[in-house]
N, CA, C and O atoms as a GROMACS GRO file, in nm:
protein
  320
    1UNK      N    1  10.183   4.080  10.509
    1UNK     CA    2  10.310   4.087  10.437
    1UNK      C    3  10.355   3.945  10.405
    1UNK      O    4  10.366   3.860  10.494
    2UNK      N    5  10.382   3.919  10.280
    2UNK     CA    6  10.427   3.787  10.238
    2UNK      C    7  10.578   3.776  10.253
    2UNK      O    8  10.652   3.872  10.234
    3UNK      N    9  10.622   3.656  10.286
    3UNK     CA   10  10.765   3.626  10.299
    3UNK      C   11  10.804   3.535  10.183
    3UNK      O   12  10.730   3.442  10.149
    4UNK      N   13  10.919   3.559  10.124
    4UNK     CA   14  10.973   3.469  10.023
    4UNK      C   15  11.058   3.366  10.094
    4UNK      O   16  11.146   3.401  10.172
    5UNK      N   17  11.031   3.239  10.067
    5UNK     CA   18  11.101   3.130  10.137
    5UNK      C   19  11.153   3.028  10.038
    5UNK      O   20  11.109   3.022   9.923
    6UNK      N   21  11.249   2.949  10.084
    6UNK     CA   22  11.296   2.833  10.009
    6UNK      C   23  11.281   2.712  10.100
    6UNK      O   24  11.338   2.708  10.209
    7UNK      N   25  11.202   2.614  10.055
    7UNK     CA   26  11.183   2.491  10.130
    7UNK      C   27  11.286   2.389  10.082
    7UNK      O   28  11.302   2.367   9.962
    8UNK      N   29  11.354   2.327  10.175
    8UNK     CA   30  11.450   2.222  10.142
    8UNK      C   31  11.387   2.089  10.181
    8UNK      O   32  11.367   2.059  10.298
    9UNK      N   33  11.357   2.011  10.078
    9UNK     CA   34  11.290   1.882  10.094
    9UNK      C   35  11.391   1.773  10.058
    9UNK      O   36  11.448   1.776   9.949
   10UNK      N   37  11.414   1.677  10.147
   10UNK     CA   38  11.512   1.571  10.118
   10UNK      C   39  11.483   1.499   9.986
   10UNK      O   40  11.369   1.464   9.957
   11UNK      N   41  11.588   1.478   9.908
   11UNK     CA   42  11.582   1.405   9.781
   11UNK      C   43  11.492   1.471   9.676
   11UNK      O   44  11.448   1.403   9.583
   12UNK      N   45  11.466   1.599   9.689
   12UNK     CA   46  11.386   1.673   9.592
   12UNK      C   47  11.455   1.807   9.563
   12UNK      O   48  11.545   1.849   9.636
   13UNK      N   49  11.410   1.872   9.457
   13UNK     CA   50  11.458   2.005   9.423
   13UNK      C   51  11.405   2.104   9.526
   13UNK      O   52  11.290   2.092   9.569
   14UNK      N   53  11.487   2.200   9.566
   14UNK     CA   54  11.441   2.304   9.660
   14UNK      C   55  11.326   2.382   9.596
   14UNK      O   56  11.324   2.404   9.475
   15UNK      N   57  11.232   2.424   9.680
   15UNK     CA   58  11.112   2.493   9.632
   15UNK      C   59  11.112   2.636   9.684
   15UNK      O   60  11.120   2.659   9.804
   16UNK      N   61  11.103   2.732   9.592
   16UNK     CA   62  11.090   2.872   9.630
   16UNK      C   63  10.944   2.910   9.619
   16UNK      O   64  10.869   2.853   9.540
   17UNK      N   65  10.903   3.007   9.699
   17UNK     CA   66  10.766   3.055   9.694
   17UNK      C   67  10.742   3.159   9.801
   17UNK      O   68  10.835   3.200   9.871
   18UNK      N   69  10.618   3.201   9.813
   18UNK     CA   70  10.582   3.301   9.911
   18UNK      C   71  10.484   3.240  10.011
   18UNK      O   72  10.402   3.155   9.976
   19UNK      N   73  10.494   3.283  10.136
   19UNK     CA   74  10.400   3.242  10.240
   19UNK      C   75  10.345   3.368  10.307
   19UNK      O   76  10.415   3.468  10.319
   20UNK      N   77  10.219   3.362  10.348
   20UNK     CA   78  10.157   3.476  10.416
   20UNK      C   79  10.218   3.497  10.554
   20UNK      O   80  10.240   3.610  10.596
   21UNK      N   81  10.244   3.386  10.625
   21UNK     CA   82  10.306   3.395  10.756
   21UNK      C   83  10.398   3.275  10.775
   21UNK      O   84  10.377   3.169  10.716
   22UNK      N   85  10.498   3.294  10.857
   22UNK     CA   86  10.593   3.186  10.884
   22UNK      C   87  10.528   3.082  10.974
   22UNK      O   88  10.446   3.116  11.060
   23UNK      N   89  10.564   2.954  10.956
   23UNK     CA   90  10.500   2.850  11.038
   23UNK      C   91  10.538   2.865  11.186
   23UNK      O   92  10.650   2.903  11.220
   24UNK      N   93  10.442   2.834  11.270
   24UNK     CA   94  10.463   2.836  11.415
   24UNK      C   95  10.507   2.697  11.460
   24UNK      O   96  10.498   2.601  11.383
   25UNK      N   97  10.553   2.687  11.580
   25UNK     CA   98  10.600   2.558  11.634
   25UNK      C   99  10.487   2.454  11.639
   25UNK      O  100  10.514   2.334  11.636
   26UNK      N  101  10.364   2.499  11.647
   26UNK     CA  102  10.251   2.407  11.656
   26UNK      C  103  10.194   2.368  11.520
   26UNK      O  104  10.108   2.280  11.514
   27UNK      N  105  10.239   2.430  11.412
   27UNK     CA  106  10.187   2.401  11.278
   27UNK      C  107  10.238   2.267  11.228
   27UNK      O  108  10.348   2.224  11.261
   28UNK      N  109  10.155   2.202  11.146
   28UNK     CA  110  10.197   2.076  11.085
   28UNK      C  111  10.206   2.087  10.932
   28UNK      O  112  10.253   1.994  10.866
   29UNK      N  113  10.160   2.200  10.877
   29UNK     CA  114  10.167   2.221  10.732
   29UNK      C  115  10.218   2.361  10.703
   29UNK      O  116  10.219   2.449  10.790
   30UNK      N  117  10.262   2.381  10.578
   30UNK     CA  118  10.298   2.514  10.530
   30UNK      C  119  10.232   2.532  10.394
   30UNK      O  120  10.237   2.443  10.309
   31UNK      N  121  10.169   2.647  10.374
   31UNK     CA  122  10.101   2.678  10.248
   31UNK      C  123  10.191   2.773  10.170
   31UNK      O  124  10.221   2.884  10.216
   32UNK      N  125  10.235   2.728  10.052
   32UNK     CA  126  10.327   2.805   9.969
   32UNK      C  127  10.253   2.852   9.844
   32UNK      O  128  10.190   2.773   9.774
   33UNK      N  129  10.261   2.982   9.817
   33UNK     CA  130  10.201   3.039   9.697
   33UNK      C  131  10.307   3.052   9.589
   33UNK      O  132  10.424   3.079   9.618
   34UNK      N  133  10.266   3.034   9.465
   34UNK     CA  134  10.355   3.047   9.349
   34UNK      C  135  10.479   2.958   9.362
   34UNK      O  136  10.591   3.007   9.354
   35UNK      N  137  10.460   2.827   9.383
   35UNK     CA  138  10.575   2.737   9.399
   35UNK      C  139  10.655   2.724   9.270
   35UNK      O  140  10.598   2.713   9.162
   36UNK      N  141  10.787   2.724   9.284
   36UNK     CA  142  10.877   2.715   9.168
   36UNK      C  143  11.013   2.670   9.216
   36UNK      O  144  11.038   2.664   9.337
   37UNK      N  145  11.103   2.639   9.122
   37UNK     CA  146  11.241   2.611   9.158
   37UNK      C  147  11.309   2.742   9.194
   37UNK      O  148  11.256   2.849   9.167
   38UNK      N  149  11.426   2.733   9.255
   38UNK     CA  150  11.498   2.855   9.294
   38UNK      C  151  11.530   2.943   9.174
   38UNK      O  152  11.535   3.065   9.188
   39UNK      N  153  11.550   2.883   9.058
   39UNK     CA  154  11.583   2.962   8.938
   39UNK      C  155  11.458   3.009   8.863
   39UNK      O  156  11.470   3.066   8.754
   40UNK      N  157  11.340   2.986   8.920
   40UNK     CA  158  11.215   3.034   8.860
   40UNK      C  159  11.145   2.935   8.769
   40UNK      O  160  11.034   2.962   8.724
   41UNK      N  161  11.208   2.822   8.739
   41UNK     CA  162  11.146   2.723   8.651
   41UNK      C  163  11.035   2.648   8.725
   41UNK      O  164  11.031   2.645   8.848
   42UNK      N  165  10.944   2.588   8.646
   42UNK     CA  166  10.835   2.510   8.704
   42UNK      C  167  10.888   2.383   8.768
   42UNK      O  168  10.990   2.328   8.726
   43UNK      N  169  10.817   2.336   8.870
   43UNK     CA  170  10.848   2.208   8.932
   43UNK      C  171  10.779   2.098   8.852
   43UNK      O  172  10.661   2.110   8.821
   44UNK      N  173  10.851   1.993   8.817
   44UNK     CA  174  10.797   1.890   8.730
   44UNK      C  175  10.683   1.812   8.793
   44UNK      O  176  10.603   1.753   8.720
   45UNK      N  177  10.672   1.809   8.924
   45UNK     CA  178  10.569   1.729   8.990
   45UNK      C  179  10.449   1.812   9.036
   45UNK      O  180  10.361   1.761   9.106
   46UNK      N  181  10.444   1.939   8.997
   46UNK     CA  182  10.330   2.025   9.030
   46UNK      C  183  10.271   2.079   8.900
   46UNK      O  184  10.344   2.122   8.812
   47UNK      N  185  10.140   2.076   8.890
   47UNK     CA  186  10.070   2.127   8.772
   47UNK      C  187  10.102   2.275   8.752
   47UNK      O  188  10.113   2.350   8.849
   48UNK      N  189  10.118   2.317   8.627
   48UNK     CA  190  10.156   2.456   8.598
   48UNK      C  191  10.049   2.556   8.639
   48UNK      O  192  10.079   2.674   8.654
   49UNK      N  193   9.924   2.511   8.657
   49UNK     CA  194   9.817   2.601   8.696
   49UNK      C  195   9.802   2.618   8.847
   49UNK      O  196   9.722   2.698   8.893
   50UNK      N  197   9.879   2.542   8.925
   50UNK     CA  198   9.866   2.550   9.071
   50UNK      C  199   9.920   2.683   9.123
   50UNK      O  200  10.030   2.725   9.086
   51UNK      N  201   9.844   2.748   9.208
   51UNK     CA  202   9.887   2.875   9.266
   51UNK      C  203   9.924   2.861   9.413
   51UNK      O  204   9.999   2.943   9.466
   52UNK      N  205   9.873   2.758   9.480
   52UNK     CA  206   9.907   2.729   9.619
   52UNK      C  207   9.930   2.580   9.636
   52UNK      O  208   9.860   2.499   9.576
   53UNK      N  209  10.029   2.546   9.718
   53UNK     CA  210  10.057   2.406   9.747
   53UNK      C  211  10.073   2.393   9.898
   53UNK      O  212  10.133   2.479   9.962
   54UNK      N  213  10.019   2.285   9.954
   54UNK     CA  214  10.030   2.260  10.098
   54UNK      C  215  10.129   2.146  10.119
   54UNK      O  216  10.110   2.036  10.067
   55UNK      N  217  10.235   2.173  10.195
   55UNK     CA  218  10.334   2.071  10.228
   55UNK      C  219  10.326   2.037  10.376
   55UNK      O  220  10.310   2.127  10.458
   56UNK      N  221  10.337   1.909  10.410
   56UNK     CA  222  10.348   1.875  10.553
   56UNK      C  223  10.489   1.912  10.601
   56UNK      O  224  10.587   1.880  10.534
   57UNK      N  225  10.498   1.978  10.713
   57UNK     CA  226  10.628   2.020  10.764
   57UNK      C  227  10.717   1.902  10.800
   57UNK      O  228  10.839   1.916  10.810
   58UNK      N  229  10.657   1.785  10.820
   58UNK     CA  230  10.737   1.665  10.850
   58UNK      C  231  10.826   1.627  10.732
   58UNK      O  232  10.926   1.558  10.750
   59UNK      N  233  10.790   1.669  10.611
   59UNK     CA  234  10.868   1.638  10.490
   59UNK      C  235  10.973   1.744  10.459
   59UNK      O  236  11.054   1.725  10.367
   60UNK      N  237  10.975   1.854  10.533
   60UNK     CA  238  11.067   1.965  10.506
   60UNK      C  239  11.183   1.960  10.603
   60UNK      O  240  11.164   1.954  10.724
   61UNK      N  241  11.308   1.962  10.549
   61UNK     CA  242  11.426   1.962  10.634
   61UNK      C  243  11.444   2.095  10.705
   61UNK      O  244  11.458   2.101  10.827
   62UNK      N  245  11.444   2.202  10.626
   62UNK     CA  246  11.452   2.336  10.683
   62UNK      C  247  11.399   2.437  10.583
   62UNK      O  248  11.381   2.407  10.466
   63UNK      N  249  11.374   2.558  10.633
   63UNK     CA  250  11.316   2.665  10.552
   63UNK      C  251  11.407   2.786  10.560
   63UNK      O  252  11.444   2.830  10.669
   64UNK      N  253  11.443   2.840  10.443
   64UNK     CA  254  11.519   2.965  10.438
   64UNK      C  255  11.419   3.079  10.414
   64UNK      O  256  11.330   3.068  10.330
   65UNK      N  257  11.434   3.187  10.489
   65UNK     CA  258  11.352   3.306  10.470
   65UNK      C  259  11.441   3.410  10.404
   65UNK      O  260  11.540   3.453  10.462
   66UNK      N  261  11.404   3.451  10.283
   66UNK     CA  262  11.485   3.546  10.208
   66UNK      C  263  11.447   3.689  10.243
   66UNK      O  264  11.332   3.718  10.276
   67UNK      N  265  11.546   3.777  10.236
   67UNK     CA  266  11.522   3.918  10.265
   67UNK      C  267  11.445   3.983  10.152
   67UNK      O  268  11.440   3.931  10.040
   68UNK      N  269  11.386   4.096  10.182
   68UNK     CA  270  11.310   4.172  10.084
   68UNK      C  271  11.406   4.256  10.001
   68UNK      O  272  11.502   4.310  10.054
   69UNK      N  273  11.381   4.267   9.872
   69UNK     CA  274  11.469   4.346   9.786
   69UNK      C  275  11.464   4.494   9.822
   69UNK      O  276  11.558   4.568   9.793
   70UNK      N  277  11.355   4.538   9.885
   70UNK     CA  278  11.345   4.678   9.928
   70UNK      C  279  11.447   4.708  10.038
   70UNK      O  280  11.492   4.822  10.052
   71UNK      N  281  11.484   4.607  10.118
   71UNK     CA  282  11.583   4.626  10.223
   71UNK      C  283  11.716   4.670  10.165
   71UNK      O  284  11.784   4.754  10.224
   72UNK      N  285  11.754   4.614  10.051
   72UNK     CA  286  11.881   4.650   9.989
   72UNK      C  287  11.879   4.792   9.938
   72UNK      O  288  11.983   4.858   9.934
   73UNK      N  289  11.761   4.840   9.899
   73UNK     CA  290  11.752   4.978   9.852
   73UNK      C  291  11.771   5.076   9.967
   73UNK      O  292  11.824   5.186   9.948
   74UNK      N  293  11.727   5.037  10.085
   74UNK     CA  294  11.737   5.124  10.200
   74UNK      C  295  11.877   5.120  10.259
   74UNK      O  296  11.937   5.225  10.285
   75UNK      N  297  11.928   5.002  10.280
   75UNK     CA  298  12.061   4.986  10.336
   75UNK      C  299  12.149   4.921  10.231
   75UNK      O  300  12.130   4.804  10.197
   76UNK      N  301  12.242   4.994  10.180
   76UNK     CA  302  12.328   4.941  10.076
   76UNK      C  303  12.474   4.969  10.106
   76UNK      O  304  12.508   5.024  10.210
   77UNK      N  305  12.558   4.931  10.016
   77UNK     CA  306  12.701   4.952  10.032
   77UNK      C  307  12.732   5.101  10.014
   77UNK      O  308  12.692   5.163   9.915
   78UNK      N  309  12.804   5.155  10.109
   78UNK     CA  310  12.841   5.296  10.102
   78UNK      C  311  12.993   5.304  10.111
   78UNK      O  312  13.055   5.248  10.202
   79UNK      N  313  13.051   5.375  10.016
   79UNK     CA  314  13.198   5.390  10.014
   79UNK      C  315  13.229   5.538  10.027
   79UNK      O  316  13.180   5.620   9.949
   80UNK      N  317  13.310   5.570  10.124
   80UNK     CA  318  13.348   5.710  10.145
   80UNK      C  319  13.492   5.733  10.113
   80UNK      O  320  13.541   5.845  10.125
   0.00000   0.00000   0.00000
């Protein structure tokens, strides 16, 4: 199961993408598939044909893990 994440890199645009698994405490890199800006635009410093990018975790401030859109379909706002 892939996770959608947002990488926050100091002094750079945040990077959205998918990862196969979340990094463990012992990992030193993260492999991101389909890297893009949060709004879906291409990143200016990555070739448009790149499908996977490897970032060293030392360069990442923090990682946001986004929820699955299917979760909202299952649990949604209910008004009675």
